[in-house]
N, C-alpha and C positions, 0 to 999 in steps of 0.2 A: 504493500500499499503506500502510497507517495504522500509526503508532506506537502501541504496546500496553505497559502494565505488569501485572504479575500480583501481587495482593494474596493472599498464602497465609492458609489457615486455620490455620496455626501462629503461636504467637507466636516472639519472636525467641530464647526460651530453648527451643525445640523442643516445647514443650507444644501439645496440639491447643486450638483457640478453641471456647469456647461461648457462647452455645448452638452446636449444630451446624448448625441451618438458617439461620446467619447471611447468607449468599449469597444464599440465596431472598429474605430479608426486605430486603436492600440491593437486589435488582433490583426488588423489588414496590415500593418506594418511587420508583422512577425510571419505573415503569411507566405507561400511558396505556390507554384504552379505544379501540380502533379504531372505524370506522363499524360493524361486526358486533357491538359490544357485547361484544369479546372483550378480555381483557387481552392487552396487546402489552408486552414487556421493551422497555428503551431498547436502540437498537443500539447504544449505548456501554458498555455492560455486559454481559458474557457469564457465565455459571455454567460452571465447568470441574471435572473432577476431572482433577488433573497429578499423577503419581507418585502415586495414592491419597490425594490431600489434595484437599478441597475449596476451590476458588481461585476469586476473582473476577478476569476480565480487563478492564481497564479501557482503552478507547480515549482517548487523550491529547487527542480532539478534543472531549470534554467539558469541557475546561478552558476552551474559546472559546464552544461551546454554551450550557454551564451552569456559568458561573464558581462560583456558590454552592453547587451540588451537590457539585463537584470538590474545594473547599474542605472540604466535609462529608466527604467520602470521607477526603480526605487526613487531615484530623483524627481519625476514626475509627480509620484504621490506624495513627496514631500513638499514641493514647491507649490502645489493646488491644495495644500491642506487637507487630504481624503483620508477618510477612516481607513484604517487597515485591523484586520482581525485575524486571529488563526482559525484554523477549521474546525474547533470548539466553539468560536463566537467570542473567543476574549478579545479584548482591545488590546493592540500593540502601539509602540511609538511609532514604527515604521516598518518598512519590511526589514526581515533579518538580513544580517550583514553576511 
């Protein structure tokens, strides 16, 4: 079983993050084209709606597979003051290092 963290589409002050399609944009940045020429999202990023909030579930294996991409996600979440939780729902200060 993989370890995951959740980046919420809410700021730490509880306001919805804009633009509302930020999750799709993030997933698209890490997507690749398959042999069938269809866009495939990274297996390490999953768009989800949790309790009515758009979220991005991040598999922490991304740290090893794409350290630069993981660092960019960490910076994005911190810069935009987005809420981060572990897979059990515990609030974290930021994405784990």
